[in-house]
C-alpha positions in Angstrom: -32.5 82.8 -24.1 -36.0 82.5 -22.4 -38.9 83.1 -24.8 -42.5 83.5 -24.1 -45.2 82.7 -26.6 -48.6 84.0 -25.3 -51.8 82.7 -26.5 -54.9 84.8 -25.0 -58.3 84.7 -25.9 -62.1 83.9 -24.9 -62.9 80.4 -23.5 -63.6 77.9 -26.1 -61.3 79.5 -29.0 -58.9 77.0 -29.4 -55.8 78.3 -27.3 -55.0 74.8 -25.5 -55.6 73.1 -28.6 -52.7 75.3 -30.1 -50.7 75.6 -26.9 -50.8 71.5 -26.4 -49.7 71.2 -30.0 -46.6 73.6 -29.6 -45.8 72.0 -26.5 -45.5 68.6 -28.2 -43.8 69.8 -31.2 -41.4 71.9 -29.5 -41.0 70.9 -26.0 -41.8 74.0 -24.6 -43.2 74.6 -20.9 -46.5 75.0 -20.6 -47.9 77.8 -18.1 -51.7 78.1 -17.5 -53.1 80.8 -15.8 -55.9 78.7 -14.7 -53.5 76.5 -12.5 -53.0 79.6 -10.4 -56.7 79.3 -9.6 -56.8 75.7 -9.2 -53.8 75.4 -7.0 -55.8 78.1 -4.4 -59.0 75.7 -4.6 -56.8 72.8 -3.8 -55.0 74.6 -1.0 -58.1 76.0 0.4 -59.7 72.0 0.5 -62.1 72.9 -1.9 -64.1 70.7 -4.5 -62.6 71.5 -8.1 -65.7 72.7 -9.9 -66.3 75.8 -11.9 -68.2 77.4 -9.1 -65.6 77.2 -6.6 -62.9 78.1 -9.1 -65.0 81.3 -10.1 -65.5 82.0 -6.1 -61.7 81.5 -5.6 -60.6 83.7 -8.9 -63.1 86.5 -7.6 -61.8 86.2 -4.0 -58.3 86.6 -5.3 -59.0 89.6 -7.3 -61.1 90.9 -4.5 -58.0 90.6 -2.2 -55.2 91.8 -4.3 -56.5 93.5 -7.3 -57.5 92.5 -11.0 -53.9 91.9 -12.0 -53.4 89.3 -9.4 -52.7 86.1 -11.6 -50.1 87.9 -13.8 -48.2 89.0 -10.6 -48.3 85.6 -9.3 -47.2 84.4 -12.9 -44.4 86.5 -13.1 -42.7 84.8 -10.3 -43.0 81.4 -11.9 -42.0 82.9 -15.3 -38.9 84.8 -13.6 -37.5 81.6 -12.5 -36.9 79.6 -15.8 -34.7 80.2 -18.8 -36.6 78.1 -21.2 -39.5 79.0 -23.5 -42.7 79.2 -21.6 -46.3 78.7 -23.9 -49.0 81.0 -21.6 -52.2 80.0 -21.9 -54.9 82.5 -20.7 -58.5 83.1 -21.0 -58.2 87.0 -21.2 -61.6 88.5 -20.9 -60.7 92.1 -21.3 -58.0 94.3 -22.5 -57.1 94.6 -19.2 -56.0 91.1 -18.7 -53.6 91.3 -21.8 -52.3 94.9 -20.5 -51.2 92.7 -17.7 -49.6 90.0 -19.3 -47.8 92.5 -21.3 -46.5 94.3 -18.0 -45.4 90.8 -16.8 -43.7 90.1 -20.3 -40.9 92.8 -20.4 -39.4 93.6 -23.9 -41.2 93.1 -27.1 -44.9 91.7 -27.2 -45.9 90.4 -30.7 -49.6 90.0 -31.0 -51.6 88.3 -33.8 -54.7 86.5 -34.0 -55.4 83.3 -35.6 -58.7 80.8 -35.4 -57.2 77.6 -34.6 -60.3 75.7 -35.3 
């Protein structure tokens, strides 16, 4: 049975530490929303750096709407039956709501400091 564990929050809050720990301990698949942007930066033949990542992220949102990363993620999530850890920088309630739409079924929210 597919299970999805989403760790969301602002940058620097320890999401990556927590997801890497859980991935290693339980052999979960890891899906990093930032990976969507990194793949698009590479696809465009650009150097990977903060400036290009920001430009591509904003361009994707301008072209496809604010929920574009959640929409792209849903395609990957739908293809697997394993437990998935989602690691996302949510800069707004809007981002969290998009993830909730992608993940049908119950969505449990908890907030824990990981540092």
